[in-house]
LORO-751859 format. One line per field, with one value per atom (N, C-alpha, C): residue number from 1; atom name; x, y, z. Coordinates in Angstrom, 1 decimal. Layout:
n NUM ...
atom CA ...
c1 X ...
c2 Y ...
c3 Z ...
END
This chain:
n 1 1 1 2 2 2 3 3 3 4 4 4 5 5 5 6 6 6 7 7 7 8 8 8 9 9 9 10 10 10 11 11 11 12 12 12 13 13 13 14 14 14 15 15 15 16 16 16 17 17 17 18 18 18 19 19 19 20 20 20 21 21 21 22 22 22 23 23 23 24 24 24 25 25 25 26 26 26 27 27 27 28 28 28 29 29 29 30 30 30 31 31 31 32 32 32 33 33 33 34 34 34 35 35 35 36 36 36 37 37 37 38 38 38 39 39 39 40 40 40 41 41 41 42 42 42 43 43 43 44 44 44 45 45 45 46 46 46 47 47 47 48 48 48 49 49 49 50 50 50 51 51 51 52 52 52 53 53 53 54 54 54 55 55 55 56 56 56 57 57 57 58 58 58 59 59 59 60 60 60 61 61 61 62 62 62 63 63 63 64 64 64 65 65 65 66 66 66 67 67 67 68 68 68 69 69 69 70 70 70 71 71 71 72 72 72 73 73 73 74 74 74 75 75 75 76 76 76 77 77 77 78 78 78 79 79 79 80 80 80 81 81 81 82 82 82 83 83 83 84 84 84 85 85 85 86 86 86 87 87 87 88 88 88 89 89 89 90 90 90 91 91 91 92 92 92 93 93 93 94 94 94 95 95 95 96 96 96 97 97 97 98 98 98 99 99 99 100 100 100 101 101 101 102 102 102 103 103 103 104 104 104 105 105 105 106 106 106 107 107 107 108 108 108 109 109 109 110 110 110 111 111 111 112 112 112 113 113 113 114 114 114 115 115 115 116 116 116 117 117 117 118 118 118 119 119 119 120 120 120 121 121 121 122 122 122 123 123 123 124 124 124 125 125 125 126 126 126 127 127 127 128 128 128 129 129 129 130 130 130 131 131 131 132 132 132
atom N CA C N CA C N CA C N CA C N CA C N CA C N CA C N CA C N CA C N CA C N CA C N CA C N CA C N CA C N CA C N CA C N CA C N CA C N CA C N CA C N CA C N CA C N CA C N CA C N CA C N CA C N CA C N CA C N CA C N CA C N CA C N CA C N CA C N CA C N CA C N CA C N CA C N CA C N CA C N CA C N CA C N CA C N CA C N CA C N CA C N CA C N CA C N CA C N CA C N CA C N CA C N CA C N CA C N CA C N CA C N CA C N CA C N CA C N CA C N CA C N CA C N CA C N CA C N CA C N CA C N CA C N CA C N CA C N CA C N CA C N CA C N CA C N CA C N CA C N CA C N CA C N CA C N CA C N CA C N CA C N CA C N CA C N CA C N CA C N CA C N CA C N CA C N CA C N CA C N CA C N CA C N CA C N CA C N CA C N CA C N CA C N CA C N CA C N CA C N CA C N CA C N CA C N CA C N CA C N CA C N CA C N CA C N CA C N CA C N CA C N CA C N CA C N CA C N CA C N CA C N CA C N CA C N CA C N CA C N CA C N CA C N CA C N CA C N CA C N CA C N CA C N CA C N CA C N CA C N CA C N CA C N CA C
c1 0.9 0.0 1.0 0.2 1.3 0.9 2.0 1.9 2.1 0.9 1.0 0.4 0.5 -0.6 -1.5 -2.4 -3.8 -4.7 -4.3 -4.5 -3.4 -2.5 -1.8 -2.5 -1.9 -2.6 -3.6 -5.1 -7.0 -6.6 -5.8 -6.1 -5.4 -4.9 -3.5 -4.8 -5.0 -6.2 -7.3 -8.1 -8.6 -7.8 -6.8 -6.3 -6.3 -5.7 -5.3 -7.5 -7.6 -8.8 -9.4 -9.1 -9.9 -8.8 -7.7 -6.5 -6.7 -7.2 -7.9 -9.1 -10.5 -11.0 -10.5 -10.0 -9.3 -8.9 -7.8 -7.1 -8.6 -9.2 -9.9 -10.9 -11.0 -12.1 -10.6 -9.3 -9.0 -8.7 -8.6 -8.2 -9.6 -10.9 -11.7 -13.4 -12.4 -13.5 -13.2 -11.8 -11.0 -11.1 -10.8 -10.3 -12.2 -12.2 -13.1 -13.0 -13.3 -13.2 -12.0 -11.2 -9.4 -8.3 -7.9 -6.6 -6.2 -4.2 -4.0 -2.4 -2.4 -1.1 -2.0 -3.4 -4.5 -4.3 -4.8 -4.7 -3.0 -2.1 -0.6 -0.3 -1.2 -1.0 -1.7 -2.6 -3.9 -3.2 -2.5 -1.9 -0.5 -0.2 0.9 0.5 -0.2 -1.6 -1.8 -1.8 -2.3 -1.0 0.0 0.8 1.6 1.9 2.5 1.1 0.2 -0.8 -0.7 -1.0 -0.1 1.2 2.2 3.6 3.1 3.2 3.1 2.0 0.7 -0.2 0.2 1.2 2.2 2.8 3.8 4.6 3.9 2.4 2.7 1.8 1.3 0.9 2.0 3.5 4.6 4.9 4.8 5.6 4.2 2.9 2.5 2.4 3.4 3.5 4.8 5.9 7.2 7.2 7.2 6.8 8.2 9.6 11.2 10.9 10.5 10.4 9.9 10.6 9.7 8.3 7.6 6.5 6.3 7.2 7.1 7.0 8.3 8.4 7.5 6.9 5.6 4.8 3.9 3.5 3.4 4.9 5.4 4.9 5.7 5.8 4.2 3.2 1.5 1.7 2.0 1.3 1.6 2.9 3.8 3.1 3.3 2.6 1.0 0.5 -1.4 -0.8 -0.8 -0.8 -0.1 1.3 1.8 0.3 0.0 -1.5 -1.9 -2.7 -4.3 -2.9 -2.0 -1.9 -1.7 0.0 -0.1 -1.1 -0.8 -1.8 -3.4 -3.9 -4.8 -5.5 -4.0 -3.9 -3.8 -3.5 -2.5 -4.4 -5.1 -6.2 -7.0 -7.5 -8.5 -7.9 -6.5 -5.5 -6.0 -5.5 -5.8 -6.9 -8.6 -9.7 -10.5 -9.2 -9.8 -10.5 -10.6 -11.5 -13.1 -12.7 -14.1 -14.8 -13.9 -14.2 -15.3 -16.3 -17.0 -16.5 -15.8 -14.8 -12.7 -12.8 -11.5 -10.9 -9.5 -9.3 -7.2 -7.4 -5.2 -4.6 -5.5 -4.6 -3.7 -4.1 -3.7 -2.2 -2.1 -0.4 0.6 0.3 2.0 2.3 0.6 0.2 0.8 0.9 1.5 3.2 3.5 5.6 5.1 4.5 4.2 4.2 3.5 2.2 4.4 4.7 6.2 6.6 7.2 7.5 7.8 6.4 5.4 6.2 6.0 6.6 8.1 9.2 10.3 10.8 10.0 10.0 9.1 8.4 8.2 9.1 10.2 11.1 12.5 12.5 13.6 13.2 11.9 11.8 11.5 11.7 12.1 13.3 14.2 16.0 15.7 16.3 16.2 15.8 14.4 13.6 15.0 15.1 15.6 17.3 18.2 19.3 19.7 18.8 18.3 18.0 17.4 17.1 17.9 18.1 19.0 18.4 17.7 17.4 17.9 18.4 18.6 20.2
c2 -1.3 0.2 0.9 2.0 2.4 4.4 5.0 6.0 7.4 8.1 9.4 10.9 11.7 12.3 12.7 12.2 12.6 14.1 14.4 16.4 16.5 16.5 17.2 16.8 15.6 15.5 15.7 16.2 16.2 17.3 18.2 19.5 20.3 19.7 19.6 18.8 18.2 17.8 19.0 19.1 20.3 21.9 22.1 23.9 23.1 21.8 22.4 21.9 21.8 21.8 23.5 24.0 25.5 26.2 25.2 26.6 26.9 25.3 25.0 26.1 26.3 27.1 28.1 28.8 30.6 30.6 29.6 29.7 29.9 29.0 29.1 30.4 30.6 32.5 33.5 33.5 33.9 34.3 33.0 33.2 33.4 33.5 33.3 34.3 34.7 35.7 36.8 37.0 38.4 39.2 38.5 39.6 40.8 40.8 42.2 43.3 42.8 43.2 43.8 43.3 43.9 45.0 45.3 45.1 43.8 44.3 43.1 43.3 44.1 43.7 43.4 43.4 42.8 41.4 41.3 39.2 38.6 39.4 39.6 39.1 39.4 39.8 38.4 38.0 37.0 35.8 35.7 34.8 34.2 35.1 35.7 34.7 35.1 34.8 32.8 32.9 31.1 30.7 31.0 29.8 29.7 30.7 30.2 29.3 29.5 28.5 27.7 27.2 25.6 25.0 26.4 25.7 25.1 25.3 25.5 24.5 24.1 23.1 21.7 21.6 20.1 20.0 21.0 20.4 20.2 20.3 19.7 18.9 18.2 17.0 15.8 16.7 15.6 16.1 16.6 16.8 15.9 15.5 14.6 13.3 12.9 11.1 11.0 12.4 12.2 11.4 10.4 10.1 10.2 9.9 10.4 12.0 13.0 14.3 14.2 14.5 14.3 14.7 13.7 15.1 16.4 16.3 17.8 18.9 18.5 19.5 19.1 18.2 18.2 19.6 19.2 20.5 22.2 21.7 23.5 24.0 23.0 23.7 23.7 22.6 22.1 23.8 24.5 25.2 27.0 27.0 28.6 28.6 26.8 27.1 27.7 27.0 27.3 28.9 29.0 30.8 31.4 30.8 31.4 31.7 30.8 30.5 31.4 32.2 32.4 34.1 34.4 35.6 35.8 35.3 36.0 36.1 34.6 34.1 35.3 35.4 35.9 36.9 37.1 38.9 39.2 38.9 39.4 39.6 37.5 38.0 39.0 39.2 41.0 42.2 42.5 43.3 43.8 42.2 42.0 42.7 42.6 42.9 44.0 44.9 46.3 47.0 47.1 47.5 47.7 45.8 46.1 45.2 45.5 44.8 46.5 46.6 47.3 48.2 47.6 47.7 48.2 49.0 49.3 48.3 47.4 46.5 46.9 47.9 48.4 48.9 48.4 47.9 46.5 45.8 44.3 43.9 45.5 45.4 45.4 45.3 44.9 43.5 43.0 41.0 40.5 40.5 39.4 39.5 40.3 39.7 39.6 39.6 39.0 37.4 37.1 35.9 35.2 36.0 35.6 34.8 35.9 35.7 33.9 34.1 32.7 31.1 31.8 30.5 30.5 31.9 31.7 30.4 31.1 30.3 28.9 28.8 27.2 26.1 26.9 26.5 26.1 27.0 27.0 25.5 25.7 25.3 23.9 23.0 21.7 21.3 22.5 22.3 22.2 22.9 23.2 21.1 20.3 19.3 18.0 18.5 17.6 17.5 18.5 18.5 17.9 18.1 18.1 16.8 16.1 14.3 13.2 12.5 11.8 10.4 10.3 9.4 9.1 9.9 10.9 9.9
c3 -0.2 -0.2 -0.2 -1.2 -1.2 0.5 0.7 2.1 1.9 2.2 0.8 2.2 2.8 3.5 2.4 3.2 2.9 2.8 4.0 4.0 2.8 2.9 1.6 0.3 0.1 -1.7 -1.7 -0.8 -1.4 -1.1 -0.7 -0.5 -1.7 -2.1 -4.1 -4.9 -4.7 -5.3 -5.4 -5.0 -5.3 -5.2 -4.8 -5.4 -6.8 -7.3 -8.9 -9.4 -9.4 -10.3 -10.1 -8.4 -8.8 -9.6 -9.6 -10.6 -11.8 -12.2 -13.7 -14.5 -13.2 -13.4 -13.1 -12.1 -12.1 -13.7 -14.3 -15.1 -16.4 -16.7 -17.4 -17.8 -16.0 -16.7 -17.2 -16.4 -17.1 -18.1 -19.1 -20.8 -21.3 -20.5 -21.5 -21.2 -19.8 -19.4 -19.4 -19.3 -18.7 -19.8 -21.4 -22.1 -22.5 -22.3 -22.5 -21.4 -20.2 -19.1 -18.5 -18.6 -18.5 -19.6 -19.1 -20.5 -20.0 -21.1 -21.4 -20.3 -19.3 -18.3 -17.3 -17.5 -15.8 -15.8 -17.2 -18.3 -17.7 -17.8 -18.1 -16.1 -15.4 -13.9 -13.9 -14.2 -13.6 -13.6 -15.2 -15.4 -14.6 -14.3 -13.1 -11.8 -11.2 -9.9 -10.3 -11.8 -12.2 -12.2 -12.8 -12.6 -11.7 -11.0 -9.1 -8.7 -8.4 -7.9 -8.4 -9.6 -9.9 -9.6 -10.1 -9.7 -8.4 -6.7 -5.6 -5.7 -6.2 -6.4 -6.5 -7.7 -8.2 -6.9 -6.8 -5.5 -4.6 -3.5 -2.1 -2.6 -4.7 -4.4 -4.5 -4.8 -4.6 -3.2 -2.1 -1.1 -0.5 -0.6 -0.9 -0.5 -1.6 -1.6 -1.2 -1.4 -0.8 1.2 1.5 2.6 2.9 2.4 2.0 3.0 2.9 3.5 5.1 5.9 7.4 7.5 8.0 8.4 9.0 10.2 10.5 9.3 8.2 6.7 6.0 5.9 4.7 5.5 6.9 7.3 7.4 7.6 7.4 6.3 5.1 4.1 2.6 3.9 3.6 3.1 4.7 5.5 5.1 4.5 3.8 1.9 1.7 0.0 -0.1 0.9 1.1 0.8 2.4 2.8 1.3 1.2 -0.5 -1.4 -1.8 -2.8 -2.6 -1.2 -0.6 -0.5 -0.7 -0.1 -1.9 -2.2 -3.5 -4.4 -5.1 -6.1 -5.4 -4.5 -4.4 -4.8 -4.1 -4.0 -5.7 -6.7 -7.9 -8.4 -7.7 -8.8 -8.4 -7.6 -6.8 -8.2 -7.7 -8.1 -9.5 -10.3 -11.4 -12.2 -11.0 -11.7 -10.7 -10.2 -9.7 -10.5 -12.1 -12.7 -12.8 -12.7 -12.6 -10.7 -9.5 -8.7 -8.3 -7.8 -7.2 -5.4 -4.8 -4.0 -4.1 -3.4 -3.5 -3.1 -4.0 -3.9 -3.7 -3.5 -3.5 -2.6 -1.2 -0.1 -0.7 -0.7 -1.3 -2.4 -2.5 -2.8 -2.2 -1.0 -0.6 0.1 -0.5 0.3 -0.1 -2.0 -2.6 -2.7 -2.3 -2.0 -1.3 0.5 1.2 0.7 0.2 -0.7 -1.0 -1.8 -2.0 -1.6 -0.3 0.7 1.7 1.8 1.7 1.3 -0.4 -1.0 -1.4 -0.9 -0.6 0.3 1.7 3.4 3.1 2.2 2.2 1.2 0.4 -0.2 0.5 1.2 2.6 3.5 3.9 4.8 4.3 3.4 2.2 1.9 2.0 1.7 3.4 4.3 6.0 6.5 5.8 6.1 5.4 4.3 3.2 3.9 4.3 4.4 5.7 6.9 8.6 8.6 7.5 7.9 7.7 8.4 8.9 8.2 7.4 6.9 5.4 4.6 3.4 2.9
END
């Protein structure tokens, strides 16, 4: 029987489906609503969300990675997706939203930092793992 982290893999599966839906909306629903610069930003959010969703799926199945490392990377990547990609989605749509979302501008780099911390935590966990 294959060992895997159910919470991480199921979350990654739902995030994967959500990413495809958001990407489809960006590809087919934004052309007439926002300018090309906003579409490019939106696509960046989708791309980074998918990168980290795939990474989570791999981490969920990688039982050689210590449990504590998997948990920390999971938290950091999910928070990064919410802060980085989420803020980009709202900022890209700001011209059609009924409220101001400019306050989200500083949130995007925080999400990027969370992604970086997740990758560094993964490296640390792998380097200090005595099983490898």
